[in-house]
Steps between C-alpha positions, in 0.01 A plus 500: 500500500400858411742483200313202357169663574592806308653307210222237453181667629502875569744675242644227267170389323401862435839578350497196287148554380548865405855506364546138384885497561692267259792290636774302350762275653355480844536132502876555507500638848609219743206374683687492839811664643631855511509703186556863419254648241687793336261721311505815294291779661267707295204573752387465849256252357800256429483340854124427451516339163820294515404295818143463373608262224702259692393256767773560756515792747731788402641756756627847423647776700293821516546849630455522874254790449244256372494353843503810713164680426288607800146397593269246323635584160854443601403176673315377184801606274729298735282198489472514121866534419616242753219271385613558136845379568674827568755550787598850613854644435614838628647684198557821670873431574810350347449164679181419303679277240638294805162476647356376175787248473433349843133489430552316172741258663253417776220447237717282286623316796142382552508352162254761356486724175656838538400771254746772417535788247871529405446848344422629850214716402227512227608578152407866431462448122445135437859404423707247693771669714818362652452251776645541845729221626292421815320226303833331428629522848173360635507205246847409615457540861175304508632251244167514304404519127378819343187487273497814269149645451362750256174684587351663180226754481445581873615854420193526282273394772668707767739757351778663726358810652140388467266269703322372194567474125288307258392143449775266373579142540842462672745233374727327756791295368729282709834391375702174590655509848861628481758307711798689636642225723824519290568826674451361852708685766563799269227725630772759610624543143337800345595392151328172543195663656480742196530214255223306668282799510558586137415134414173530684408836334589361157246210556238751612560711193459194277167413667367855515619631167581835671779729384791468736662809652847443679438758769317476826141615484547761778805645323301492169231717653755740654691557169202538279573185304147385548323451168138609459228228532295439189261785467682721761623847406878474478529825693292361791718339773391151609377450854770403740327218684678239714445141510256345738 
């Protein structure tokens, strides 16, 4: 109930009035049944704008720290994130990927929409980085289609490393559902998982118009292959900010 209150009464109308997000292809999202929404990830604002433009509820996993604050502020924060469709995941250990997988399977098992960022973290420079294969494994194990999503312009509204940027109208583009049922039973084959993930990332690239970089975003940051954002001093490192 709180999710819909936030979306249709408390937060959604304000965001739509102020930012006027544009949307394409949302009518291609199945009206019922479990679906994975696989999106690029430019800003912490992505999870606000993408669900805003579709009628079904979308659930994401979020850092457990968002749900652990003390006092009244912590309670309000927990209420907001859980009400906004976030579920906590502990990313402090090597089992976090398995936890996210179990959570995703549970949500999809209920016939809902599950949002995922295959890059694993926000892009530090606006380019599209290599996808991690968890999205492919999830699609095969849950036996559900994947809808590629491109969120464009949210890094102008809320750039990495900053709480606020400048006014901009984000653009959210949804692609046609991708059916991987031809690979059923092959979720243990890493070559199949890579092929599926690369197909998903290609579709996201086509929708977003981003330059593709065939390295993981975390490795790109560590090896200094990150390109400067427009207007950024090339000698100034980008902020290393993890995904919500």
